[in-house]
C-alpha positions in Angstrom: 86.2 106.8 78.5 87.7 105.4 81.6 87.3 101.8 82.7 85.5 101.1 86.0 88.8 100.1 87.6 90.2 103.5 86.8 87.2 105.3 88.3 87.1 103.3 91.6 90.6 103.6 93.2 90.1 101.9 96.6 87.7 101.3 99.4 87.8 103.6 102.4 88.0 101.5 105.5 87.6 103.3 108.9 85.4 103.0 112.0 82.9 105.4 110.5 82.6 103.4 107.2 82.3 100.1 109.1 79.2 101.5 110.9 77.6 102.2 107.5 78.0 98.6 106.1 74.9 97.1 107.8 72.8 99.9 106.1 74.3 98.9 102.7 76.3 102.1 102.4 79.9 101.8 101.1 82.6 104.4 100.7 85.2 104.4 97.9 88.0 106.7 96.9 87.3 107.6 93.3 88.9 109.6 90.5 88.6 113.3 91.0 87.1 113.9 87.6 84.5 111.1 87.8 80.8 112.1 88.1 78.0 110.3 90.0 76.7 108.5 87.0 80.1 107.1 86.1 80.7 106.0 89.7 77.3 104.3 89.8 77.9 102.4 86.6 81.4 101.4 87.8 80.2 100.0 91.1 77.4 98.1 89.4 79.8 96.6 86.8 82.6 95.7 89.2 80.5 94.2 92.1 77.3 93.2 90.4 75.0 95.1 92.7 72.2 97.7 92.2 73.0 101.2 93.3 70.2 103.5 94.6 72.2 106.7 95.0 75.7 108.2 95.1 76.9 111.1 97.2 80.3 112.6 96.5 82.7 114.6 98.6 85.9 116.4 97.6 88.6 117.3 100.1 91.5 119.7 99.4 95.0 118.4 100.1 96.7 119.8 103.2 99.5 122.3 102.7 102.8 120.9 103.9 106.0 122.8 104.5 109.6 121.9 104.8 111.7 124.9 105.5 110.9 127.6 103.0 109.4 125.2 100.5 105.7 124.5 100.6 103.5 122.2 98.7 100.1 120.6 98.7 99.1 117.0 99.1 96.8 115.6 96.4 93.1 116.3 96.3 90.8 113.3 97.2 87.3 112.5 96.1 85.1 110.0 98.0 81.9 108.4 97.0 79.3 107.3 99.5 77.3 104.5 97.6 73.8 103.5 98.8 72.6 100.1 97.5 69.0 99.2 97.0 67.3 97.2 99.7 66.7 94.2 97.3 70.4 94.2 96.2 72.9 91.8 97.6 75.7 93.2 99.7 79.3 93.6 98.4 81.2 90.4 99.3 84.5 92.2 99.9 83.0 94.0 102.9 80.9 91.0 104.3 83.5 89.8 106.9 84.2 93.3 108.1 80.8 94.3 109.4 80.2 92.9 112.8 
């Protein structure tokens, strides 16, 4: 069993994700093997909020070449977390939404 800190790697901070903050939607980069239930429990435990739903998205890593050698960047999984209307917002993001 993984700890919540191993499931949630880091927040995704971009212009698109800043626009979602007033709607109580937050985006996190998560472990590739984590499922929606594990992500929901991890967010609730770390931030002390109530999660309504979780949507996940996996992206393949780009193929990169250098000469005749080719390789692939790592695969990434993102989780879009929607909080309930009665839940408090996540304090880490409060100063970023304007």
